[in-house]
N, C-alpha and C positions, 0 to 999 in steps of 0.2 A: 413412777415410770414402770416398775415391775408389774403392777396390776394391769396396765395397758398391754404389756407383752403377753401376760397370761391370758387375757381376754382374746387376743389375736390367735394364740395357739389353740384355745378352746374353740374359737369360731372355725378354724381350719380342721378341727377334729383331732388335734394332736395335743394331748394333755401333758403337762410337765410332770415328770415322775419325781416323786419325793425320794431323796436319798436318805438312807438310814445307816448310821454307823453302829457297829456292834463290837464291843471289846471282849475278846476271849483271852482268858489267862491260860498260858501254857504251863503245865506242871514241869518241875525241874527235870524229871527223868526224860521227858520229851525234848526239852532243850538240850540235854546231853546227847540224845540220839541225833538231833539235828546237827550238832557240832561235829559228830563223828561221821556224818554222811548218810545216816539212816533217815528216811523220810516217811512220815505217816500222813501224807497229803492225799485226800480223797476229793475227786472232782464231783461236784453236784451240778447236774444240768437242770435248768428250769425249762419245763415243757409246757408252754402255753398252748391252749387249744386254739387251733386255727379254724376259722369258719369260711365256708364257700357258699355263695348265694347263686343258685341256678334259676334262671327265669326265661320266660318267653314273653317279651314285651308286647302289649296290645295297644298302648297309646303313649303319646309323648309325655303325658302327665307322670309317668313312672320314672323319668330320668332323674328327678331330684332324689328319689328314694335310692336309686342305684348309685348316685354320686355320694350320698350319705354313707352307704355301705363301704365304698372305697375310702372315704374319710375316716371311717371307724376300723380300718385295717382288715377288711374282709375282701376275699377274692370274689369276683363276679363273673359267671359264665352265662352268656346270652345266646339263645337259640332263636334265629330269625326265620325259621322255615315257614311259619304261618303268619308272618308280619309283612304287610305291603312294602314293596321295595323303597318307595320314597320315605316312608316312616322309618324303616330300618336305617337308612342313610342318615337321617336327622338324629336318631338316637345314637348311632355310632359316632357321629361327629361330636355330640355333646359329651358322651362318656369318654371318648378319646381325649378331648380337651381337659376334662377333669383329671384323667389319669396322668396326662402330661404335667398338669399343674401340681400334682402331688408326687412327682418323680416316680410314678408307677411304671408298669410294663403292660403291654398288650400283645396278643398273638391271635391270629386266625387259626382255629383248630380244624375247621371243615368248611364246606361251601357256605353254610349259614350259621356257623358256631364260632364265637369269639370268647376269649378270656381276657379279663382285665384284673391286674393285681396291684396292691399297694407297693410302696418302695421296699418293704422288707421281704418281698417274695420275688425270687428270680425264676423266670420261665426258661427252661432248657428243653430242646427237642432231642429225641432219640436219633442218634447218628444214622441208623438204618432208614428212618423216614426221610431224612435229608438226602441220602444217597439215592433212594428210589425216586424222589422228586426230580433229581437231576439226571436220571437215566443210568446211574451206575448200578451194576449188579450187586447182589448181596454178598458180603464177604463171608457169610455163614452158609452159602450155597442155596440154590433155589431162588424162586422169585417171590417168596413169601413176604 
């Protein structure tokens, strides 16, 4: 049963991560410090490289590659300035469906520019842009 689940995860582009246990012995002096309230804990951040794919689709044949990028946890930015309107809509529909199926996010960035992200990336807009869009003046002064 486990191999079927792993095949499903791999087909979806989500590989099961192997967990690894590591036993670290603490010297007695460190244990004494821990009991007295002195802590020598250091936080280690894992910094994975995030990739962004920027494209200007020219045919519907590219949608599977774009969907594969999302399945592989890459962000996709698409510019439709030079793409026919009907083709743009078909591509947007397909990639939007893929993004939804993967619990991802999408956002229109400009008139012809869209971003699609996997579930591990949150899209947030600058508050000043939102206020300008709704006709509220800038809290920082000026119409910039």
